[in-house]
C-alpha positions as a LaTeX table, in Angstrom:
\begin{tabular}{lrrr}
\hline
Residue & $x$ (\AA) & $y$ (\AA) & $z$ (\AA) \\
\hline
Met1 & 89.95 & 116.27 & 99.38 \\
Leu2 & 86.93 & 115.96 & 97.09 \\
Ser3 & 83.33 & 116.91 & 97.66 \\
Arg4 & 80.97 & 113.97 & 97.93 \\
Glu5 & 79.43 & 115.03 & 94.61 \\
Asp6 & 82.77 & 115.02 & 92.78 \\
Asn7 & 83.78 & 111.79 & 94.48 \\
Leu8 & 80.72 & 110.00 & 93.12 \\
Arg9 & 81.25 & 111.68 & 89.75 \\
Ile10 & 84.59 & 109.93 & 89.28 \\
Cys11 & 83.68 & 106.66 & 91.03 \\
Cys12 & 80.32 & 105.74 & 89.48 \\
Val13 & 80.58 & 104.02 & 86.08 \\
Gly14 & 77.04 & 103.01 & 85.08 \\
Pro15 & 75.83 & 103.80 & 81.54 \\
Glu16 & 74.16 & 107.08 & 82.53 \\
Ser17 & 76.97 & 108.36 & 84.76 \\
Pro18 & 79.53 & 110.92 & 83.54 \\
Met19 & 82.47 & 108.62 & 84.14 \\
Gly20 & 80.66 & 105.62 & 82.70 \\
Gln21 & 79.99 & 107.55 & 79.51 \\
Thr22 & 83.62 & 108.67 & 79.43 \\
Met23 & 85.13 & 105.21 & 79.85 \\
Arg24 & 82.82 & 103.77 & 77.21 \\
Arg25 & 84.67 & 105.88 & 74.65 \\
Phe26 & 87.78 & 103.68 & 74.98 \\
Trp27 & 88.77 & 100.16 & 73.98 \\
Ile28 & 88.70 & 98.14 & 77.21 \\
Pro29 & 90.72 & 95.01 & 78.08 \\
Val30 & 88.20 & 92.67 & 79.71 \\
Leu31 & 90.12 & 89.43 & 80.28 \\
Ser32 & 93.45 & 87.76 & 79.71 \\
Ala33 & 93.69 & 85.54 & 76.64 \\
Tyr34 & 94.59 & 82.56 & 78.86 \\
Gln35 & 91.06 & 82.69 & 80.28 \\
Leu36 & 89.84 & 81.46 & 76.87 \\
Pro37 & 92.68 & 79.02 & 76.22 \\
Thr38 & 91.39 & 76.89 & 73.33 \\
Pro39 & 88.70 & 76.81 & 70.62 \\
Asp40 & 85.30 & 75.75 & 71.98 \\
Cys41 & 86.49 & 76.06 & 75.61 \\
Asp42 & 84.07 & 77.06 & 78.38 \\
Pro43 & 82.60 & 80.56 & 78.03 \\
Val44 & 83.53 & 83.25 & 80.56 \\
Arg45 & 81.24 & 85.73 & 82.29 \\
Val46 & 82.51 & 89.28 & 81.74 \\
Glu47 & 81.32 & 92.27 & 83.75 \\
Ile48 & 82.57 & 95.77 & 82.95 \\
Leu49 & 81.15 & 99.19 & 83.78 \\
Gly50 & 78.02 & 97.49 & 85.13 \\
Glu51 & 77.40 & 95.59 & 81.86 \\
Lys52 & 76.95 & 91.80 & 81.96 \\
Leu53 & 78.53 & 90.06 & 78.96 \\
Val54 & 79.73 & 86.62 & 77.87 \\
Ala55 & 83.03 & 85.90 & 76.13 \\
Phe56 & 83.71 & 82.73 & 74.15 \\
Arg57 & 86.23 & 81.38 & 71.65 \\
Asp58 & 84.66 & 79.59 & 68.71 \\
Thr59 & 85.83 & 76.53 & 66.79 \\
Arg60 & 88.06 & 78.66 & 64.53 \\
Gly61 & 89.64 & 80.45 & 67.49 \\
Ala62 & 87.79 & 83.74 & 67.01 \\
Val63 & 86.58 & 85.47 & 70.19 \\
Gly64 & 83.05 & 86.79 & 70.57 \\
Ile65 & 81.66 & 89.08 & 73.26 \\
Leu66 & 77.86 & 89.22 & 73.46 \\
Asp67 & 75.27 & 90.36 & 75.97 \\
Glu68 & 75.19 & 87.65 & 78.62 \\
His69 & 71.44 & 87.18 & 78.32 \\
Cys70 & 70.00 & 85.47 & 75.26 \\
Cys71 & 67.96 & 87.88 & 73.13 \\
His72 & 65.12 & 85.32 & 73.05 \\
Arg73 & 64.06 & 85.16 & 76.70 \\
Ser74 & 67.13 & 86.22 & 78.68 \\
Ala75 & 68.68 & 82.91 & 79.75 \\
Ser76 & 72.37 & 83.30 & 80.55 \\
Leu77 & 74.68 & 82.34 & 77.71 \\
Val78 & 77.42 & 81.68 & 80.27 \\
Leu79 & 75.57 & 78.39 & 80.76 \\
Gly80 & 75.59 & 77.81 & 77.01 \\
Arg81 & 77.26 & 75.24 & 74.78 \\
Val82 & 80.22 & 76.46 & 72.71 \\
Glu83 & 80.22 & 74.30 & 69.58 \\
Glu84 & 80.49 & 74.37 & 65.79 \\
Cys85 & 81.52 & 78.03 & 65.48 \\
Gly86 & 78.97 & 79.47 & 67.88 \\
Ile87 & 77.45 & 79.56 & 71.35 \\
Arg88 & 74.09 & 77.87 & 71.91 \\
Cys89 & 71.56 & 78.85 & 74.58 \\
Leu90 & 70.42 & 75.86 & 76.65 \\
Phe91 & 66.85 & 77.12 & 77.05 \\
His92 & 65.60 & 76.76 & 73.45 \\
Gly93 & 68.79 & 76.02 & 71.53 \\
Trp94 & 69.21 & 79.36 & 69.80 \\
Lys95 & 72.75 & 79.62 & 68.51 \\
Phe96 & 74.85 & 82.74 & 67.89 \\
Ala97 & 78.09 & 83.48 & 66.04 \\
Val98 & 80.84 & 85.73 & 67.43 \\
Asp99 & 79.34 & 88.72 & 65.56 \\
Gly100 & 75.83 & 88.07 & 66.92 \\
Thr101 & 74.49 & 86.41 & 63.76 \\
Val102 & 71.69 & 83.97 & 64.61 \\
Leu103 & 72.78 & 80.59 & 63.28 \\
Asp104 & 69.95 & 78.37 & 64.49 \\
Thr105 & 66.52 & 78.60 & 66.16 \\
Pro106 & 65.38 & 74.97 & 66.66 \\
Asn107 & 61.97 & 75.91 & 68.08 \\
Val108 & 61.07 & 78.13 & 65.10 \\
Ser109 & 60.38 & 76.22 & 61.87 \\
Asn110 & 60.41 & 79.28 & 59.59 \\
Pro111 & 64.01 & 79.41 & 58.24 \\
Ala112 & 63.72 & 83.16 & 57.53 \\
Phe113 & 62.95 & 84.01 & 61.16 \\
Lys114 & 66.60 & 83.98 & 62.29 \\
Asn115 & 67.55 & 86.48 & 59.58 \\
Arg116 & 65.41 & 89.25 & 61.06 \\
Phe117 & 67.70 & 90.16 & 63.95 \\
Lys118 & 71.09 & 89.61 & 65.59 \\
Ala119 & 72.24 & 89.20 & 69.17 \\
Arg120 & 73.98 & 92.27 & 70.54 \\
Ala121 & 77.68 & 91.72 & 69.91 \\
Tyr122 & 80.62 & 94.02 & 70.56 \\
Pro123 & 83.83 & 94.62 & 68.57 \\
Val124 & 86.71 & 92.45 & 69.77 \\
Arg125 & 90.49 & 92.59 & 69.44 \\
Glu126 & 93.06 & 90.19 & 70.85 \\
Ala127 & 96.46 & 91.76 & 71.48 \\
Gly128 & 99.19 & 91.87 & 74.11 \\
Gly129 & 97.93 & 88.73 & 75.85 \\
Leu130 & 94.58 & 90.46 & 76.50 \\
Ile131 & 91.10 & 90.43 & 74.94 \\
Trp132 & 89.63 & 93.88 & 74.34 \\
Thr133 & 86.18 & 95.18 & 73.50 \\
Tyr134 & 84.46 & 98.48 & 72.76 \\
Ile135 & 81.00 & 99.05 & 74.28 \\
Gly136 & 80.50 & 102.74 & 73.53 \\
Pro137 & 78.53 & 104.50 & 70.76 \\
Lys138 & 79.16 & 102.73 & 67.47 \\
Glu139 & 79.61 & 105.96 & 65.55 \\
Leu140 & 82.37 & 107.09 & 67.94 \\
Glu141 & 84.43 & 103.88 & 67.95 \\
Pro142 & 88.10 & 104.96 & 68.09 \\
Ala143 & 91.05 & 103.35 & 66.36 \\
Phe144 & 92.41 & 100.40 & 68.31 \\
Pro145 & 95.51 & 101.61 & 70.21 \\
His146 & 98.89 & 99.96 & 69.75 \\
Trp147 & 100.84 & 99.52 & 72.98 \\
Asn148 & 104.53 & 98.67 & 73.07 \\
Tyr149 & 103.89 & 95.44 & 74.97 \\
Phe150 & 101.93 & 94.14 & 71.97 \\
Asp151 & 105.23 & 93.74 & 70.11 \\
Tyr152 & 106.82 & 91.25 & 72.52 \\
Pro153 & 106.64 & 87.55 & 71.64 \\
Pro154 & 104.35 & 85.48 & 73.89 \\
Glu155 & 107.23 & 83.86 & 75.74 \\
Arg156 & 108.55 & 87.29 & 76.81 \\
Arg157 & 105.22 & 88.71 & 77.93 \\
Leu158 & 103.32 & 87.58 & 81.03 \\
Ser159 & 99.79 & 88.64 & 81.98 \\
Val160 & 97.49 & 87.96 & 84.91 \\
Thr161 & 93.92 & 89.08 & 85.67 \\
Phe162 & 92.31 & 89.27 & 89.10 \\
Met163 & 89.44 & 90.95 & 90.95 \\
Val164 & 89.61 & 93.56 & 93.73 \\
Pro165 & 86.50 & 94.16 & 95.90 \\
Ala166 & 86.75 & 97.96 & 95.84 \\
Asn167 & 86.07 & 100.89 & 93.54 \\
Tyr168 & 88.54 & 101.32 & 90.71 \\
Val169 & 89.79 & 104.74 & 91.90 \\
Gln170 & 91.10 & 103.12 & 95.09 \\
Val171 & 93.02 & 100.60 & 92.99 \\
Gln172 & 94.50 & 103.29 & 90.75 \\
Glu173 & 95.54 & 105.35 & 93.76 \\
Ala174 & 97.64 & 102.46 & 95.07 \\
Leu175 & 99.54 & 102.16 & 91.79 \\
Leu176 & 100.19 & 105.91 & 91.88 \\
Asp177 & 101.61 & 105.88 & 95.41 \\
Ser178 & 105.38 & 105.41 & 95.55 \\
Ser179 & 105.72 & 105.99 & 99.28 \\
His180 & 103.72 & 102.95 & 100.40 \\
Leu181 & 106.28 & 100.57 & 98.86 \\
Thr182 & 108.66 & 101.12 & 101.76 \\
Ile183 & 106.04 & 100.58 & 104.43 \\
Leu184 & 103.23 & 98.25 & 103.35 \\
His185 & 105.37 & 95.79 & 101.38 \\
Gln186 & 108.37 & 95.48 & 103.69 \\
Asp187 & 107.67 & 91.77 & 104.34 \\
Ala188 & 108.22 & 91.03 & 100.64 \\
Phe189 & 111.54 & 92.84 & 100.49 \\
Arg190 & 112.84 & 90.97 & 103.53 \\
Arg191 & 112.54 & 87.63 & 101.79 \\
Gln192 & 114.58 & 86.32 & 98.91 \\
Ala193 & 112.89 & 86.06 & 95.54 \\
Lys194 & 112.97 & 82.63 & 93.92 \\
Gly195 & 114.48 & 82.56 & 90.45 \\
Asp196 & 116.04 & 85.19 & 88.23 \\
Ile197 & 113.44 & 87.97 & 88.32 \\
Asp198 & 114.17 & 91.67 & 87.90 \\
Phe199 & 111.39 & 93.11 & 90.07 \\
Val200 & 113.41 & 93.56 & 93.26 \\
Ala201 & 116.44 & 95.07 & 91.51 \\
Asn202 & 114.22 & 97.59 & 89.73 \\
Val203 & 112.40 & 98.72 & 92.86 \\
Ile204 & 115.04 & 98.36 & 95.60 \\
Asn205 & 115.98 & 102.06 & 95.79 \\
Ala206 & 112.33 & 102.93 & 96.40 \\
Thr207 & 112.29 & 100.82 & 99.55 \\
Ala208 & 114.96 & 102.85 & 101.31 \\
Gln209 & 113.06 & 106.14 & 101.66 \\
Ala210 & 109.40 & 106.42 & 102.60 \\
Asp211 & 109.12 & 110.17 & 101.96 \\
Pro212 & 110.27 & 110.88 & 98.41 \\
Lys213 & 109.72 & 114.26 & 96.83 \\
Val214 & 106.70 & 113.77 & 94.56 \\
Glu215 & 105.77 & 115.98 & 91.63 \\
Ala216 & 102.93 & 115.47 & 89.14 \\
Glu217 & 102.44 & 117.08 & 85.74 \\
Ala218 & 99.50 & 116.98 & 83.30 \\
Thr219 & 100.25 & 115.54 & 79.87 \\
Asp220 & 98.42 & 114.88 & 76.63 \\
Phe221 & 97.87 & 111.26 & 77.69 \\
Gly222 & 96.79 & 111.99 & 81.27 \\
Phe223 & 99.69 & 112.75 & 83.56 \\
His224 & 103.02 & 111.52 & 84.76 \\
Tyr225 & 104.51 & 111.84 & 88.21 \\
Val226 & 107.95 & 111.43 & 89.67 \\
Ala227 & 109.19 & 110.21 & 93.04 \\
Leu228 & 112.64 & 111.70 & 93.66 \\
Arg229 & 115.00 & 109.99 & 96.10 \\
Glu230 & 118.64 & 110.56 & 96.98 \\
Ile231 & 120.70 & 107.43 & 96.37 \\
Ser232 & 124.37 & 106.44 & 96.73 \\
Thr233 & 126.23 & 105.52 & 93.55 \\
Asp234 & 129.85 & 104.89 & 92.64 \\
Ala235 & 129.92 & 108.52 & 91.50 \\
Gly236 & 128.58 & 109.77 & 94.82 \\
Glu237 & 125.12 & 110.95 & 95.90 \\
Lys238 & 122.67 & 111.24 & 93.03 \\
Thr239 & 118.95 & 111.84 & 92.60 \\
Glu240 & 116.95 & 108.92 & 91.28 \\
Ala241 & 113.67 & 109.60 & 89.52 \\
Arg242 & 110.94 & 106.98 & 89.45 \\
Ile243 & 108.52 & 108.16 & 86.75 \\
Thr244 & 105.09 & 106.56 & 86.52 \\
Ser245 & 102.74 & 107.42 & 83.65 \\
Tyr246 & 98.96 & 107.41 & 83.92 \\
Val247 & 97.44 & 106.92 & 80.47 \\
Ala248 & 93.81 & 107.81 & 81.00 \\
Pro249 & 91.64 & 106.13 & 81.94 \\
Phe250 & 92.97 & 102.59 & 82.53 \\
His251 & 96.74 & 102.16 & 82.02 \\
Ile252 & 99.44 & 102.87 & 84.60 \\
Leu253 & 102.97 & 102.34 & 83.28 \\
Asn254 & 105.09 & 101.50 & 86.30 \\
Ala255 & 108.42 & 103.14 & 87.05 \\
Asn256 & 110.13 & 99.74 & 86.96 \\
Gly257 & 109.84 & 100.10 & 83.20 \\
Asp258 & 108.82 & 96.52 & 82.49 \\
Phe259 & 105.17 & 96.23 & 83.50 \\
Val260 & 101.82 & 97.95 & 83.34 \\
Gly261 & 98.77 & 97.84 & 85.57 \\
Ile262 & 95.43 & 98.12 & 83.76 \\
Ile263 & 92.50 & 99.00 & 86.02 \\
Val264 & 88.97 & 98.42 & 84.68 \\
Pro265 & 85.80 & 98.93 & 86.74 \\
Ile266 & 83.54 & 95.89 & 86.94 \\
Asp267 & 80.90 & 98.08 & 88.57 \\
Asp268 & 80.95 & 100.82 & 91.19 \\
Gln269 & 82.24 & 98.48 & 93.92 \\
Arg270 & 84.48 & 95.92 & 92.17 \\
Thr271 & 87.48 & 96.24 & 89.91 \\
Leu272 & 89.14 & 94.08 & 87.27 \\
His273 & 92.92 & 94.32 & 87.57 \\
His274 & 95.26 & 93.22 & 84.76 \\
Phe275 & 99.04 & 93.15 & 84.96 \\
Val276 & 101.29 & 92.69 & 81.96 \\
Trp277 & 105.06 & 92.21 & 82.30 \\
Trp278 & 107.56 & 92.07 & 79.44 \\
Ser279 & 111.27 & 91.42 & 79.05 \\
Asp280 & 113.81 & 92.19 & 76.34 \\
Thr281 & 116.03 & 89.27 & 77.32 \\
Lys282 & 114.14 & 86.66 & 79.35 \\
Asp283 & 111.36 & 84.17 & 78.60 \\
Ile284 & 109.33 & 85.33 & 81.58 \\
Ala285 & 106.14 & 83.59 & 80.44 \\
Leu286 & 107.85 & 80.19 & 80.53 \\
Glu287 & 108.75 & 78.12 & 83.56 \\
Pro288 & 110.42 & 78.55 & 85.95 \\
Leu289 & 110.42 & 82.33 & 85.53 \\
Ala290 & 106.63 & 82.67 & 85.21 \\
Ser291 & 105.96 & 81.02 & 88.56 \\
Ala292 & 108.83 & 82.87 & 90.23 \\
Gln293 & 107.50 & 86.25 & 89.05 \\
Leu294 & 103.89 & 85.59 & 90.04 \\
Glu295 & 104.70 & 84.00 & 93.39 \\
Phe296 & 106.92 & 86.89 & 94.48 \\
Val297 & 104.21 & 89.49 & 93.86 \\
Gly298 & 101.41 & 87.27 & 95.22 \\
Leu299 & 99.57 & 86.73 & 91.94 \\
Asp300 & 100.10 & 83.00 & 91.41 \\
Glu301 & 96.98 & 80.85 & 91.09 \\
Ser302 & 97.22 & 79.46 & 94.62 \\
Thr303 & 97.56 & 82.87 & 96.27 \\
Leu304 & 94.78 & 84.42 & 94.18 \\
His305 & 92.37 & 81.68 & 95.26 \\
Arg306 & 93.52 & 81.93 & 98.89 \\
Ala307 & 93.29 & 85.73 & 98.96 \\
Gly308 & 89.80 & 85.84 & 97.41 \\
Leu309 & 91.01 & 87.62 & 94.27 \\
His310 & 90.67 & 84.91 & 91.64 \\
Pro311 & 87.96 & 85.77 & 89.06 \\
Ala312 & 86.52 & 82.26 & 89.27 \\
Thr313 & 86.35 & 81.83 & 93.06 \\
Trp314 & 86.36 & 85.23 & 94.79 \\
His315 & 82.67 & 84.90 & 95.73 \\
Glu316 & 82.95 & 81.52 & 97.47 \\
Pro317 & 82.18 & 81.25 & 101.21 \\
Gly318 & 85.12 & 81.55 & 103.56 \\
Lys319 & 87.22 & 83.83 & 101.34 \\
Pro320 & 89.02 & 86.77 & 102.98 \\
Thr321 & 86.74 & 89.78 & 103.38 \\
Val322 & 86.50 & 92.86 & 105.55 \\
His323 & 84.15 & 90.88 & 107.83 \\
Asn324 & 86.79 & 88.28 & 108.73 \\
Asn325 & 89.65 & 90.82 & 108.72 \\
Phe326 & 90.93 & 89.30 & 105.46 \\
Leu327 & 92.02 & 86.21 & 107.43 \\
Gln328 & 94.95 & 88.24 & 108.71 \\
Asp329 & 97.51 & 86.22 & 110.67 \\
Arg330 & 97.91 & 88.21 & 113.88 \\
Cys331 & 100.33 & 85.64 & 115.28 \\
Ala332 & 102.60 & 86.41 & 112.36 \\
Leu333 & 102.45 & 90.10 & 113.26 \\
Arg334 & 103.60 & 89.33 & 116.79 \\
Gln335 & 106.45 & 87.30 & 115.34 \\
Gly336 & 107.74 & 90.08 & 113.11 \\
Ser337 & 105.54 & 90.19 & 109.99 \\
Trp338 & 104.40 & 93.70 & 109.12 \\
Thr339 & 100.96 & 92.80 & 107.68 \\
Gly340 & 100.16 & 89.15 & 108.38 \\
Leu341 & 98.79 & 88.97 & 104.83 \\
Pro342 & 100.01 & 87.37 & 101.59 \\
Thr343 & 102.57 & 89.79 & 100.22 \\
Phe344 & 102.42 & 92.55 & 97.64 \\
Phe345 & 99.24 & 92.77 & 95.59 \\
Pro346 & 97.08 & 90.80 & 98.05 \\
Glu347 & 98.27 & 93.32 & 100.67 \\
Asp348 & 97.26 & 96.19 & 98.39 \\
Ser349 & 93.87 & 94.60 & 97.73 \\
Ala350 & 93.12 & 94.06 & 101.42 \\
Ile351 & 94.03 & 97.65 & 102.26 \\
Met352 & 91.91 & 99.01 & 99.40 \\
Ala353 & 88.90 & 96.86 & 100.32 \\
Ser354 & 89.27 & 97.87 & 103.99 \\
Met355 & 88.44 & 101.47 & 103.00 \\
Gly356 & 84.93 & 100.42 & 101.99 \\
Pro357 & 83.52 & 99.79 & 98.51 \\
Ile358 & 83.69 & 103.52 & 97.65 \\
Arg359 & 86.07 & 105.60 & 99.75 \\
Asp360 & 84.71 & 108.87 & 101.10 \\
Arg361 & 87.33 & 111.38 & 99.92 \\
Ser362 & 85.61 & 114.32 & 101.61 \\
Lys363 & 87.24 & 113.13 & 104.86 \\
Glu364 & 90.80 & 112.61 & 103.65 \\
Arg365 & 93.86 & 114.72 & 104.45 \\
Leu366 & 96.34 & 114.43 & 101.60 \\
Ala367 & 100.07 & 114.69 & 102.28 \\
Pro368 & 102.84 & 116.06 & 100.02 \\
Cys369 & 103.63 & 112.50 & 98.85 \\
Asp370 & 100.03 & 112.26 & 97.52 \\
Ala371 & 100.58 & 114.72 & 94.65 \\
Ala372 & 99.87 & 112.01 & 92.07 \\
Val373 & 96.63 & 111.05 & 93.82 \\
Ala374 & 95.44 & 114.65 & 93.71 \\
Gln375 & 96.39 & 114.81 & 90.01 \\
Leu376 & 94.36 & 111.65 & 89.38 \\
Tyr377 & 91.26 & 113.38 & 90.75 \\
Arg378 & 91.81 & 116.41 & 88.53 \\
Thr379 & 92.37 & 114.24 & 85.47 \\
Leu380 & 89.25 & 112.12 & 85.95 \\
Leu381 & 87.04 & 115.14 & 86.62 \\
Ser382 & 88.45 & 116.92 & 83.56 \\
Met383 & 87.70 & 113.91 & 81.35 \\
Thr384 & 84.05 & 113.80 & 82.37 \\
Arg385 & 83.67 & 117.51 & 81.64 \\
Gln386 & 85.25 & 117.08 & 78.21 \\
Val387 & 82.78 & 114.38 & 77.21 \\
Gln388 & 79.80 & 116.35 & 78.50 \\
Gln389 & 81.00 & 119.33 & 76.43 \\
Gly390 & 81.11 & 117.21 & 73.26 \\
Glu391 & 84.89 & 116.80 & 73.19 \\
Ser392 & 87.03 & 113.68 & 73.04 \\
Pro393 & 88.35 & 112.73 & 76.48 \\
Leu394 & 91.98 & 113.05 & 77.44 \\
Gly395 & 94.03 & 110.01 & 76.44 \\
Leu396 & 91.84 & 108.95 & 73.51 \\
Asn397 & 93.70 & 110.48 & 70.56 \\
Ile398 & 97.29 & 109.76 & 71.53 \\
Asp399 & 100.05 & 107.39 & 70.49 \\
Pro400 & 100.56 & 105.15 & 73.54 \\
Gly401 & 103.79 & 103.82 & 72.05 \\
Lys402 & 105.53 & 107.05 & 73.05 \\
Val403 & 104.59 & 106.81 & 76.72 \\
Arg404 & 107.01 & 105.32 & 79.24 \\
Gly405 & 107.34 & 104.41 & 82.86 \\
Leu406 & 110.98 & 104.30 & 83.96 \\
His407 & 113.54 & 105.00 & 86.65 \\
Gly408 & 116.97 & 106.55 & 86.35 \\
Val409 & 119.42 & 109.08 & 87.69 \\
Val410 & 118.45 & 112.66 & 86.93 \\
Pro411 & 121.15 & 114.33 & 84.79 \\
Glu412 & 122.88 & 117.22 & 86.53 \\
Thr413 & 121.49 & 120.65 & 85.60 \\
Arg414 & 118.56 & 119.02 & 83.79 \\
Pro415 & 114.97 & 118.40 & 84.99 \\
Trp416 & 113.59 & 114.93 & 85.57 \\
Gln417 & 111.32 & 115.40 & 82.53 \\
Ser418 & 114.43 & 115.05 & 80.34 \\
Leu419 & 114.25 & 111.30 & 81.01 \\
Val420 & 110.93 & 111.12 & 79.11 \\
Pro421 & 111.43 & 113.49 & 76.15 \\
Asp422 & 108.47 & 112.06 & 74.19 \\
His423 & 105.97 & 113.02 & 76.90 \\
Ile424 & 104.06 & 116.18 & 76.03 \\
Ala425 & 103.27 & 118.28 & 79.08 \\
Leu426 & 100.17 & 120.47 & 79.08 \\
Lys427 & 100.65 & 124.10 & 80.02 \\
Ser428 & 98.08 & 126.03 & 81.98 \\
Gly429 & 95.22 & 127.01 & 79.68 \\
Gln430 & 96.35 & 124.70 & 76.90 \\
Pro431 & 93.59 & 122.58 & 75.31 \\
Ser432 & 93.77 & 119.03 & 76.61 \\
Ala433 & 91.77 & 117.19 & 73.96 \\
Lys434 & 90.95 & 117.41 & 70.29 \\
Pro435 & 87.37 & 117.93 & 69.12 \\
Met436 & 85.24 & 114.81 & 68.94 \\
Thr437 & 85.47 & 112.88 & 65.68 \\
Ser438 & 83.43 & 109.91 & 64.54 \\
Gly439 & 84.48 & 106.75 & 62.83 \\
Val440 & 87.54 & 104.54 & 63.19 \\
\hline
\end{tabular}
């Protein structure tokens, strides 16, 4: 369990909070590229770490991320017009480029006026089907990381973005919890997946045993953990290892080996959740595989709207909330359904939101299968201490291309770590971060 003080230390992400200052040191994925599909399309409101921003794609296709509120008199640029390589405020017509340059001030006749200042704009990168920004201290901007999923062609990479009405730590805990697969998601595994998707085949062994042996180990990127289960093979009984890697502070590389969950706080009580899948052999971003994948895990457009998780409609009246019991179908429970909820990630989201916006961890009683959850707490607390001591936080100065999530049979006489030889474990007392450096 955590003290209330430490719990708030890892959960609160505002600009003055220890964790907020820590997360601002990283490049952050803030939306999927499909949310800005074409040049001069509608702008999108972006909220991360308590900051209110606007994202837009200009006439040339470049993406800009600015403060949401116009630097003139604070009208929202989400209401603005995206046109002719800029975004124009409706209030007085001031127009801004993707880098914050003031292009036009119709109510100021002096042509030199607009050259005196710029709107606050943030660095932007578009990679891996996601749009990223950096909102931390300019002098400490790190190099943009290169993830393996960046290298897949668009047709073999599928992303989706949704919103969870709970603190980000609750969302990360769920992705670091192998044992709940067998119990919470049993409705999904009882039905047949539509189409040729690999998800079920990759996770099926995990559904047969609810109490795996779980071990967690600190690494230079955060930590990895393993869920060990005994399985039957043609060669007899073997031990399968499902290794999940937590790359601090946002990425969780799943043990299936073909997708990552990226968890970004919107504020202290809401979380932006990205998933990215990839395939070496299948065009999973094209139909019919795209719909089959998203429908099976409950992240298709229809289910996201219905479950109150869609970024554009989650706030609308009548959506599932804790106050209406997430519109749970109790008749379905009596007829054999385990949850009475849309399956997989909508189930996770309902459970996480049911804990309250920020879970009180001073009351919890962790079990042996929660070793990864306990390691998450240690990692997050360590990161905040590093930043306050003037060091770079864990996970910042690493090569993410060497990190894996995977599952496989543990070789006889060898430890499970032999399956991930590129992972660097931290020994007790070993420094966990390099000194802070400035520049890119």
